[in-house]
Backbone atoms as SQL, in Angstrom:
CREATE TABLE atoms (id INTEGER PRIMARY KEY, chain TEXT, resi INTEGER, resn TEXT, atom TEXT, x REAL, y REAL, z REAL);
INSERT INTO atoms VALUES
  (1, 'A', 1, 'MET', 'N', 0.847, -1.164, 0.000),
  (2, 'A', 1, 'MET', 'CA', 0.000, 0.000, 0.000),
  (3, 'A', 1, 'MET', 'C', 0.894, 1.229, 0.000),
  (4, 'A', 2, 'LYS', 'N', 0.558, 2.207, -0.809),
  (5, 'A', 2, 'LYS', 'CA', 1.297, 3.465, -0.846),
  (6, 'A', 2, 'LYS', 'C', 0.517, 4.507, -0.071),
  (7, 'A', 3, 'LEU', 'N', 1.199, 5.186, 0.832),
  (8, 'A', 3, 'LEU', 'CA', 0.550, 6.192, 1.654),
  (9, 'A', 3, 'LEU', 'C', 1.231, 7.525, 1.508),
  (10, 'A', 4, 'LEU', 'N', 0.478, 8.553, 1.644),
  (11, 'A', 4, 'LEU', 'CA', 1.007, 9.896, 1.798),
  (12, 'A', 4, 'LEU', 'C', 0.809, 10.239, 3.260),
  (13, 'A', 5, 'SER', 'N', 1.987, 10.277, 4.005),
  (14, 'A', 5, 'SER', 'CA', 2.076, 10.479, 5.490),
  (15, 'A', 5, 'SER', 'C', 2.410, 11.871, 5.869),
  (16, 'A', 6, 'GLY', 'N', -5.897, 13.760, 4.479),
  (17, 'A', 6, 'GLY', 'CA', -6.203, 12.454, 4.420),
  (18, 'A', 6, 'GLY', 'C', -7.421, 11.972, 3.655),
  (19, 'A', 7, 'SER', 'N', -7.697, 11.563, 2.320),
  (20, 'A', 7, 'SER', 'CA', -8.555, 10.865, 1.377),
  (21, 'A', 7, 'SER', 'C', -7.755, 10.533, 0.130),
  (22, 'A', 8, 'PRO', 'N', -8.283, 9.696, -0.770),
  (23, 'A', 8, 'PRO', 'CA', -7.500, 9.377, -1.961),
  (24, 'A', 8, 'PRO', 'C', -7.137, 10.630, -2.752),
  (25, 'A', 9, 'LEU', 'N', -5.931, 10.639, -3.317),
  (26, 'A', 9, 'LEU', 'CA', -5.466, 11.796, -4.061),
  (27, 'A', 9, 'LEU', 'C', -5.492, 11.566, -5.563),
  (28, 'A', 10, 'THR', 'N', -6.113, 10.500, -6.000),
  (29, 'A', 10, 'THR', 'CA', -6.159, 10.218, -7.424),
  (30, 'A', 10, 'THR', 'C', -7.220, 11.084, -8.086),
  (31, 'A', 11, 'ASP', 'N', -6.820, 11.776, -9.137),
  (32, 'A', 11, 'ASP', 'CA', -7.744, 12.614, -9.896),
  (33, 'A', 11, 'ASP', 'C', -7.651, 12.166, -11.342),
  (34, 'A', 12, 'LYS', 'N', -8.684, 11.504, -11.831),
  (35, 'A', 12, 'LYS', 'CA', -8.618, 10.909, -13.164),
  (36, 'A', 12, 'LYS', 'C', -8.625, 11.935, -14.281),
  (37, 'A', 13, 'THR', 'N', -8.823, 13.205, -13.969),
  (38, 'A', 13, 'THR', 'CA', -8.789, 14.222, -15.014),
  (39, 'A', 13, 'THR', 'C', -7.359, 14.606, -15.370),
  (40, 'A', 14, 'GLN', 'N', -6.394, 14.250, -14.546),
  (41, 'A', 14, 'GLN', 'CA', -4.993, 14.578, -14.801),
  (42, 'A', 14, 'GLN', 'C', -4.331, 13.435, -15.568),
  (43, 'A', 15, 'PRO', 'N', -3.529, 13.751, -16.583),
  (44, 'A', 15, 'PRO', 'CA', -2.803, 12.695, -17.285),
  (45, 'A', 15, 'PRO', 'C', -1.895, 11.948, -16.315),
  (46, 'A', 16, 'ILE', 'N', -1.703, 10.661, -16.545),
  (47, 'A', 16, 'ILE', 'CA', -0.891, 9.838, -15.651),
  (48, 'A', 16, 'ILE', 'C', 0.542, 10.359, -15.549),
  (49, 'A', 17, 'ILE', 'N', 1.076, 10.944, -16.622),
  (50, 'A', 17, 'ILE', 'CA', 2.446, 11.463, -16.583),
  (51, 'A', 17, 'ILE', 'C', 2.552, 12.585, -15.561),
  (52, 'A', 18, 'VAL', 'N', 1.560, 13.454, -15.502),
  (53, 'A', 18, 'VAL', 'CA', 1.565, 14.517, -14.500),
  (54, 'A', 18, 'VAL', 'C', 1.526, 13.897, -13.112),
  (55, 'A', 19, 'SER', 'N', 0.678, 12.882, -12.918),
  (56, 'A', 19, 'SER', 'CA', 0.587, 12.222, -11.625),
  (57, 'A', 19, 'SER', 'C', 1.922, 11.618, -11.226),
  (58, 'A', 20, 'LEU', 'N', 2.588, 10.958, -12.177),
  (59, 'A', 20, 'LEU', 'CA', 3.883, 10.365, -11.863),
  (60, 'A', 20, 'LEU', 'C', 4.901, 11.435, -11.522),
  (61, 'A', 21, 'ASP', 'N', 4.874, 12.548, -12.239),
  (62, 'A', 21, 'ASP', 'CA', 5.838, 13.610, -11.987),
  (63, 'A', 21, 'ASP', 'C', 5.698, 14.144, -10.569),
  (64, 'A', 22, 'TRP', 'N', 4.487, 14.419, -10.139),
  (65, 'A', 22, 'TRP', 'CA', 4.324, 14.983, -8.803),
  (66, 'A', 22, 'TRP', 'C', 4.613, 13.959, -7.730),
  (67, 'A', 23, 'THR', 'N', 4.276, 12.679, -7.967),
  (68, 'A', 23, 'THR', 'CA', 4.555, 11.673, -6.948),
  (69, 'A', 23, 'THR', 'C', 6.043, 11.386, -6.841),
  (70, 'A', 24, 'GLU', 'N', 6.761, 11.447, -7.962),
  (71, 'A', 24, 'GLU', 'CA', 8.215, 11.268, -7.899),
  (72, 'A', 24, 'GLU', 'C', 8.854, 12.391, -7.090),
  (73, 'A', 25, 'ARG', 'N', 8.342, 13.589, -7.244),
  (74, 'A', 25, 'ARG', 'CA', 8.867, 14.725, -6.477),
  (75, 'A', 25, 'ARG', 'C', 8.514, 14.575, -5.002),
  (76, 'A', 26, 'LEU', 'N', 7.328, 14.077, -4.721),
  (77, 'A', 26, 'LEU', 'CA', 6.899, 13.868, -3.346),
  (78, 'A', 26, 'LEU', 'C', 7.661, 12.716, -2.699),
  (79, 'A', 27, 'ASP', 'N', 8.173, 11.820, -3.519),
  (80, 'A', 27, 'ASP', 'CA', 8.921, 10.675, -3.012),
  (81, 'A', 27, 'ASP', 'C', 10.301, 11.075, -2.489),
  (82, 'A', 28, 'LYS', 'N', 10.764, 12.260, -2.843),
  (83, 'A', 28, 'LYS', 'CA', 12.043, 12.744, -2.312),
  (84, 'A', 28, 'LYS', 'C', 11.890, 13.053, -0.828),
  (85, 'A', 29, 'ARG', 'N', 12.984, 12.948, -0.105),
  (86, 'A', 29, 'ARG', 'CA', 12.949, 13.383, 1.289),
  (87, 'A', 29, 'ARG', 'C', 12.589, 14.865, 1.314),
  (88, 'A', 30, 'PRO', 'N', 11.778, 15.292, 2.264),
  (89, 'A', 30, 'PRO', 'CA', 11.382, 16.705, 2.297),
  (90, 'A', 30, 'PRO', 'C', 12.560, 17.678, 2.254),
  (91, 'A', 31, 'THR', 'N', 13.674, 17.338, 2.884),
  (92, 'A', 31, 'THR', 'CA', 14.837, 18.238, 2.891),
  (93, 'A', 31, 'THR', 'C', 15.549, 18.288, 1.547),
  (94, 'A', 32, 'ASP', 'N', 15.267, 17.335, 0.652),
  (95, 'A', 32, 'ASP', 'CA', 15.919, 17.289, -0.661),
  (96, 'A', 32, 'ASP', 'C', 15.075, 17.916, -1.772),
  (97, 'A', 33, 'ARG', 'N', 13.887, 18.385, -1.462),
  (98, 'A', 33, 'ARG', 'CA', 13.012, 18.955, -2.488),
  (99, 'A', 33, 'ARG', 'C', 13.450, 20.365, -2.865),
  (100, 'A', 34, 'THR', 'N', 13.388, 20.632, -4.160),
  (101, 'A', 34, 'THR', 'CA', 13.699, 21.972, -4.660),
  (102, 'A', 34, 'THR', 'C', 12.428, 22.818, -4.645),
  (103, 'A', 35, 'SER', 'N', 12.582, 24.107, -4.879),
  (104, 'A', 35, 'SER', 'CA', 11.394, 24.969, -4.950),
  (105, 'A', 35, 'SER', 'C', 10.517, 24.558, -6.134),
  (106, 'A', 36, 'ASP', 'N', 11.143, 24.081, -7.218),
  (107, 'A', 36, 'ASP', 'CA', 10.375, 23.583, -8.361),
  (108, 'A', 36, 'ASP', 'C', 9.561, 22.349, -7.953),
  (109, 'A', 37, 'ASP', 'N', 10.176, 21.447, -7.181),
  (110, 'A', 37, 'ASP', 'CA', 9.456, 20.272, -6.681),
  (111, 'A', 37, 'ASP', 'C', 8.236, 20.706, -5.873),
  (112, 'A', 38, 'LEU', 'N', 8.438, 21.666, -4.986),
  (113, 'A', 38, 'LEU', 'CA', 7.348, 22.138, -4.132),
  (114, 'A', 38, 'LEU', 'C', 6.234, 22.779, -4.953),
  (115, 'A', 39, 'ASP', 'N', 6.608, 23.509, -6.005),
  (116, 'A', 39, 'ASP', 'CA', 5.603, 24.127, -6.878),
  (117, 'A', 39, 'ASP', 'C', 4.762, 23.070, -7.588),
  (118, 'A', 40, 'VAL', 'N', 5.416, 22.008, -8.082),
  (119, 'A', 40, 'VAL', 'CA', 4.694, 20.937, -8.784),
  (120, 'A', 40, 'VAL', 'C', 3.769, 20.205, -7.813),
  (121, 'A', 41, 'ILE', 'N', 4.272, 19.894, -6.623),
  (122, 'A', 41, 'ILE', 'CA', 3.449, 19.212, -5.622),
  (123, 'A', 41, 'ILE', 'C', 2.255, 20.088, -5.245),
  (124, 'A', 42, 'PHE', 'N', 2.511, 21.374, -5.017),
  (125, 'A', 42, 'PHE', 'CA', 1.434, 22.299, -4.645),
  (126, 'A', 42, 'PHE', 'C', 0.374, 22.384, -5.739),
  (127, 'A', 43, 'SER', 'N', 0.820, 22.493, -6.990),
  (128, 'A', 43, 'SER', 'CA', -0.145, 22.627, -8.084),
  (129, 'A', 43, 'SER', 'C', -1.039, 21.393, -8.181),
  (130, 'A', 44, 'ARG', 'N', -0.532, 20.247, -7.789),
  (131, 'A', 44, 'ARG', 'CA', -1.323, 19.014, -7.806),
  (132, 'A', 44, 'ARG', 'C', -2.265, 18.944, -6.606),
  (133, 'A', 45, 'LEU', 'N', -1.730, 19.224, -5.414),
  (134, 'A', 45, 'LEU', 'CA', -2.539, 19.096, -4.205),
  (135, 'A', 45, 'LEU', 'C', -3.673, 20.120, -4.144),
  (136, 'A', 46, 'LYS', 'N', -3.456, 21.308, -4.678),
  (137, 'A', 46, 'LYS', 'CA', -4.504, 22.343, -4.597),
  (138, 'A', 46, 'LYS', 'C', -5.746, 21.963, -5.403),
  (139, 'A', 47, 'ASP', 'N', -5.615, 21.018, -6.339),
  (140, 'A', 47, 'ASP', 'CA', -6.747, 20.582, -7.149),
  (141, 'A', 47, 'ASP', 'C', -7.414, 19.312, -6.630),
  (142, 'A', 48, 'VAL', 'N', -6.939, 18.795, -5.510),
  (143, 'A', 48, 'VAL', 'CA', -7.533, 17.591, -4.923),
  (144, 'A', 48, 'VAL', 'C', -8.817, 17.982, -4.193),
  (145, 'A', 49, 'LYS', 'N', -9.907, 17.357, -4.564),
  (146, 'A', 49, 'LYS', 'CA', -11.216, 17.715, -4.009),
  (147, 'A', 49, 'LYS', 'C', -11.235, 17.658, -2.482),
  (148, 'A', 50, 'ALA', 'N', -10.606, 16.671, -1.894),
  (149, 'A', 50, 'ALA', 'CA', -10.610, 16.533, -0.434),
  (150, 'A', 50, 'ALA', 'C', -9.888, 17.681, 0.265),
  (151, 'A', 51, 'LEU', 'N', -9.045, 18.407, -0.468),
  (152, 'A', 51, 'LEU', 'CA', -8.277, 19.505, 0.123),
  (153, 'A', 51, 'LEU', 'C', -8.802, 20.875, -0.296),
  (154, 'A', 52, 'GLU', 'N', -9.898, 20.917, -1.042),
  (155, 'A', 52, 'GLU', 'CA', -10.353, 22.168, -1.643),
  (156, 'A', 52, 'GLU', 'C', -10.704, 23.259, -0.631),
  (157, 'A', 53, 'LYS', 'N', -11.055, 22.889, 0.582),
  (158, 'A', 53, 'LYS', 'CA', -11.399, 23.898, 1.586),
  (159, 'A', 53, 'LYS', 'C', -10.197, 24.295, 2.447),
  (160, 'A', 54, 'PHE', 'N', -9.061, 23.658, 2.217),
  (161, 'A', 54, 'PHE', 'CA', -7.858, 23.989, 2.983),
  (162, 'A', 54, 'PHE', 'C', -7.284, 25.315, 2.501),
  (163, 'A', 55, 'HIS', 'N', -6.783, 26.099, 3.416),
  (164, 'A', 55, 'HIS', 'CA', -6.108, 27.355, 3.078),
  (165, 'A', 55, 'HIS', 'C', -4.832, 27.021, 2.299),
  (166, 'A', 56, 'PRO', 'N', -4.464, 27.820, 1.297),
  (167, 'A', 56, 'PRO', 'CA', -3.246, 27.555, 0.520),
  (168, 'A', 56, 'PRO', 'C', -1.981, 27.407, 1.380),
  (169, 'A', 57, 'LEU', 'N', -1.904, 28.125, 2.494),
  (170, 'A', 57, 'LEU', 'CA', -0.724, 27.984, 3.366),
  (171, 'A', 57, 'LEU', 'C', -0.664, 26.601, 4.008),
  (172, 'A', 58, 'LEU', 'N', -1.818, 26.029, 4.320),
  (173, 'A', 58, 'LEU', 'CA', -1.845, 24.676, 4.865),
  (174, 'A', 58, 'LEU', 'C', -1.411, 23.672, 3.797),
  (175, 'A', 59, 'ILE', 'N', -1.869, 23.862, 2.573),
  (176, 'A', 59, 'ILE', 'CA', -1.454, 22.974, 1.480),
  (177, 'A', 59, 'ILE', 'C', 0.052, 23.096, 1.255),
  (178, 'A', 60, 'GLN', 'N', 0.598, 24.301, 1.373),
  (179, 'A', 60, 'GLN', 'CA', 2.056, 24.475, 1.265),
  (180, 'A', 60, 'GLN', 'C', 2.772, 23.674, 2.339),
  (181, 'A', 61, 'GLN', 'N', 2.246, 23.678, 3.547),
  (182, 'A', 61, 'GLN', 'CA', 2.860, 22.906, 4.626),
  (183, 'A', 61, 'GLN', 'C', 2.828, 21.412, 4.300),
  (184, 'A', 62, 'LEU', 'N', 1.737, 20.957, 3.705),
  (185, 'A', 62, 'LEU', 'CA', 1.677, 19.555, 3.280),
  (186, 'A', 62, 'LEU', 'C', 2.781, 19.262, 2.271),
  (187, 'A', 63, 'CYS', 'N', 3.039, 20.210, 1.380),
  (188, 'A', 63, 'CYS', 'CA', 4.089, 20.041, 0.370),
  (189, 'A', 63, 'CYS', 'C', 5.464, 19.930, 1.022),
  (190, 'A', 64, 'TYR', 'N', 5.687, 20.693, 2.065),
  (191, 'A', 64, 'TYR', 'CA', 6.991, 20.699, 2.739),
  (192, 'A', 64, 'TYR', 'C', 7.236, 19.439, 3.560),
  (193, 'A', 65, 'TYR', 'N', 6.209, 18.947, 4.242),
  (194, 'A', 65, 'TYR', 'CA', 6.430, 17.911, 5.249),
  (195, 'A', 65, 'TYR', 'C', 5.917, 16.519, 4.897),
  (196, 'A', 66, 'SER', 'N', 5.064, 16.392, 3.895),
  (197, 'A', 66, 'SER', 'CA', 4.517, 15.081, 3.538),
  (198, 'A', 66, 'SER', 'C', 5.565, 14.220, 2.854),
  (199, 'A', 67, 'TYR', 'N', 5.391, 12.918, 2.964),
  (200, 'A', 67, 'TYR', 'CA', 6.297, 11.991, 2.291),
  (201, 'A', 67, 'TYR', 'C', 5.568, 10.678, 2.025),
  (202, 'A', 68, 'PHE', 'N', 6.137, 9.909, 1.103),
  (203, 'A', 68, 'PHE', 'CA', 5.589, 8.603, 0.754),
  (204, 'A', 68, 'PHE', 'C', 6.064, 7.542, 1.723),
  (205, 'A', 69, 'GLU', 'N', 5.202, 6.580, 1.949),
  (206, 'A', 69, 'GLU', 'CA', 5.581, 5.354, 2.641),
  (207, 'A', 69, 'GLU', 'C', 4.963, 4.202, 1.861),
  (208, 'A', 70, 'ASN', 'N', 5.749, 3.194, 1.571),
  (209, 'A', 70, 'ASN', 'CA', 5.227, 1.966, 0.982),
  (210, 'A', 70, 'ASN', 'C', 5.140, 0.946, 2.102),
  (211, 'A', 71, 'LEU', 'N', 3.947, 0.459, 2.366),
  (212, 'A', 71, 'LEU', 'CA', 3.742, -0.461, 3.477),
  (213, 'A', 71, 'LEU', 'C', 3.336, -1.833, 2.969),
  (214, 'A', 72, 'GLU', 'N', 3.836, -2.840, 3.646),
  (215, 'A', 72, 'GLU', 'CA', 3.472, -4.218, 3.328),
  (216, 'A', 72, 'GLU', 'C', 2.099, -4.533, 3.919),
  (217, 'A', 73, 'LYS', 'N', 1.453, -5.524, 3.364),
  (218, 'A', 73, 'LYS', 'CA', 0.163, -5.972, 3.860),
  (219, 'A', 73, 'LYS', 'C', 0.289, -6.365, 5.333),
  (220, 'A', 74, 'GLY', 'N', -0.695, -5.985, 6.115),
  (221, 'A', 74, 'GLY', 'CA', -0.735, -6.385, 7.517),
  (222, 'A', 74, 'GLY', 'C', -0.123, -5.396, 8.495),
  (223, 'A', 75, 'VAL', 'N', 0.450, -4.312, 8.000),
  (224, 'A', 75, 'VAL', 'CA', 1.057, -3.314, 8.881),
  (225, 'A', 75, 'VAL', 'C', -0.049, -2.543, 9.603),
  (226, 'A', 76, 'THR', 'N', 0.124, -2.350, 10.904),
  (227, 'A', 76, 'THR', 'CA', -0.820, -1.557, 11.685),
  (228, 'A', 76, 'THR', 'C', -0.313, -0.126, 11.743),
  (229, 'A', 77, 'LEU', 'N', -1.118, 0.816, 11.293),
  (230, 'A', 77, 'LEU', 'CA', -0.725, 2.227, 11.305),
  (231, 'A', 77, 'LEU', 'C', -0.905, 2.845, 12.679),
  (232, 'A', 78, 'PHE', 'N', -2.017, 2.546, 13.317),
  (233, 'A', 78, 'PHE', 'CA', -2.255, 3.043, 14.666),
  (234, 'A', 78, 'PHE', 'C', -3.360, 2.218, 15.304),
  (235, 'A', 79, 'ARG', 'N', -3.442, 2.323, 16.611),
  (236, 'A', 79, 'ARG', 'CA', -4.434, 1.572, 17.374),
  (237, 'A', 79, 'ARG', 'C', -5.324, 2.529, 18.164),
  (238, 'A', 80, 'THR', 'N', -6.463, 2.032, 18.571),
  (239, 'A', 80, 'THR', 'CA', -7.360, 2.822, 19.407),
  (240, 'A', 80, 'THR', 'C', -6.593, 3.320, 20.626),
  (241, 'A', 81, 'GLY', 'N', -6.717, 4.612, 20.887),
  (242, 'A', 81, 'GLY', 'CA', -6.042, 5.205, 22.040),
  (243, 'A', 81, 'GLY', 'C', -4.708, 5.850, 21.718),
  (244, 'A', 82, 'ASP', 'N', -4.129, 5.555, 20.528),
  (245, 'A', 82, 'ASP', 'CA', -2.868, 6.200, 20.138),
  (246, 'A', 82, 'ASP', 'C', -3.097, 7.697, 19.968),
  (247, 'A', 83, 'LEU', 'N', -2.082, 8.477, 20.327),
  (248, 'A', 83, 'LEU', 'CA', -2.142, 9.915, 20.082),
  (249, 'A', 83, 'LEU', 'C', -2.070, 10.172, 18.588),
  (250, 'A', 84, 'GLY', 'N', -2.893, 11.056, 18.084),
  (251, 'A', 84, 'GLY', 'CA', -2.911, 11.364, 16.651),
  (252, 'A', 84, 'GLY', 'C', -1.822, 12.348, 16.276),
  (253, 'A', 85, 'ALA', 'N', -0.649, 11.844, 15.920),
  (254, 'A', 85, 'ALA', 'CA', 0.473, 12.706, 15.558),
  (255, 'A', 85, 'ALA', 'C', 0.687, 12.779, 14.046),
  (256, 'A', 86, 'ASN', 'N', 0.058, 11.898, 13.289),
  (257, 'A', 86, 'ASN', 'CA', 0.232, 11.845, 11.836),
  (258, 'A', 86, 'ASN', 'C', -1.124, 11.742, 11.157),
  (259, 'A', 87, 'TRP', 'N', -1.125, 12.005, 9.872),
  (260, 'A', 87, 'TRP', 'CA', -2.295, 11.775, 9.043),
  (261, 'A', 87, 'TRP', 'C', -1.828, 10.973, 7.838),
  (262, 'A', 88, 'PHE', 'N', -2.757, 10.288, 7.199),
  (263, 'A', 88, 'PHE', 'CA', -2.417, 9.427, 6.076),
  (264, 'A', 88, 'PHE', 'C', -3.436, 9.606, 4.964),
  (265, 'A', 89, 'ALA', 'N', -2.971, 9.558, 3.741),
  (266, 'A', 89, 'ALA', 'CA', -3.831, 9.528, 2.564),
  (267, 'A', 89, 'ALA', 'C', -3.432, 8.299, 1.766),
  (268, 'A', 90, 'ILE', 'N', -4.377, 7.463, 1.463),
  (269, 'A', 90, 'ILE', 'CA', -4.085, 6.237, 0.723),
  (270, 'A', 90, 'ILE', 'C', -4.073, 6.568, -0.760),
  (271, 'A', 91, 'LEU', 'N', -2.919, 6.357, -1.397),
  (272, 'A', 91, 'LEU', 'CA', -2.776, 6.633, -2.824),
  (273, 'A', 91, 'LEU', 'C', -3.092, 5.405, -3.658),
  (274, 'A', 92, 'SER', 'N', -2.775, 4.232, -3.142),
  (275, 'A', 92, 'SER', 'CA', -3.140, 2.987, -3.812),
  (276, 'A', 92, 'SER', 'C', -3.139, 1.878, -2.776),
  (277, 'A', 93, 'GLY', 'N', -3.893, 0.844, -3.052),
  (278, 'A', 93, 'GLY', 'CA', -3.983, -0.269, -2.115),
  (279, 'A', 93, 'GLY', 'C', -5.293, -0.232, -1.350),
  (280, 'A', 94, 'ASN', 'N', -5.348, -0.992, -0.286),
  (281, 'A', 94, 'ASN', 'CA', -6.554, -1.108, 0.532),
  (282, 'A', 94, 'ASN', 'C', -6.195, -0.949, 1.997),
  (283, 'A', 95, 'VAL', 'N', -7.191, -0.596, 2.767),
  (284, 'A', 95, 'VAL', 'CA', -6.997, -0.479, 4.209),
  (285, 'A', 95, 'VAL', 'C', -8.204, -1.092, 4.908),
  (286, 'A', 96, 'ASP', 'N', -7.943, -1.801, 5.989),
  (287, 'A', 96, 'ASP', 'CA', -9.005, -2.318, 6.845),
  (288, 'A', 96, 'ASP', 'C', -9.033, -1.460, 8.098),
  (289, 'A', 97, 'VAL', 'N', -10.211, -1.012, 8.467),
  (290, 'A', 97, 'VAL', 'CA', -10.387, -0.244, 9.698),
  (291, 'A', 97, 'VAL', 'C', -11.143, -1.133, 10.673),
  (292, 'A', 98, 'CYS', 'N', -10.506, -1.438, 11.782),
  (293, 'A', 98, 'CYS', 'CA', -11.106, -2.306, 12.794),
  (294, 'A', 98, 'CYS', 'C', -11.309, -1.500, 14.069),
  (295, 'A', 99, 'VAL', 'N', -12.542, -1.410, 14.514),
  (296, 'A', 99, 'VAL', 'CA', -12.871, -0.658, 15.723),
  (297, 'A', 99, 'VAL', 'C', -13.443, -1.638, 16.739),
  (298, 'A', 100, 'PRO', 'N', -12.813, -1.722, 17.913),
  (299, 'A', 100, 'PRO', 'CA', -13.330, -2.658, 18.915),
  (300, 'A', 100, 'PRO', 'C', -14.654, -2.168, 19.505),
  (301, 'A', 101, 'SER', 'N', -15.498, -3.125, 19.851),
  (302, 'A', 101, 'SER', 'CA', -16.757, -2.779, 20.508),
  (303, 'A', 101, 'SER', 'C', -16.470, -2.516, 21.983),
  (304, 'A', 102, 'GLU', 'N', -17.500, -2.208, 22.740),
  (305, 'A', 102, 'GLU', 'CA', -17.315, -1.917, 24.159),
  (306, 'A', 102, 'GLU', 'C', -16.712, -3.091, 24.915),
  (307, 'A', 103, 'ASN', 'N', -16.976, -4.318, 24.460),
  (308, 'A', 103, 'ASN', 'CA', -16.421, -5.483, 25.156),
  (309, 'A', 103, 'ASN', 'C', -15.018, -5.831, 24.653),
  (310, 'A', 104, 'GLY', 'N', -14.482, -5.007, 23.740),
  (311, 'A', 104, 'GLY', 'CA', -13.106, -5.202, 23.275),
  (312, 'A', 104, 'GLY', 'C', -12.961, -6.065, 22.044),
  (313, 'A', 105, 'LYS', 'N', -14.050, -6.673, 21.581),
  (314, 'A', 105, 'LYS', 'CA', -13.967, -7.507, 20.380),
  (315, 'A', 105, 'LYS', 'C', -14.037, -6.636, 19.136),
  (316, 'A', 106, 'VAL', 'N', -13.273, -7.037, 18.118),
  (317, 'A', 106, 'VAL', 'CA', -13.253, -6.291, 16.852),
  (318, 'A', 106, 'VAL', 'C', -14.319, -6.817, 15.935);
């Protein structure tokens, strides 16, 4: 599963080459991104429907600090009660959300 470390960021109106270009730039470590990289990432993220109500400065922060993670099947991202220090957007793959009931059973 590929994650952006929140909703799917796939926009079928964009050519796949544009999508690959911005994801390759996002795949760089945040400290290695150029201003051109940040501009390309920003231009892509600002058109994502799930982010349309975000202030442009917040989207810029996403461009600076977000990064890709490729996770193997079965990895637990967080558990009930964990402090929410990160957010995730699933770019491809599937996720299971398991919420325990009051008696602790999932």
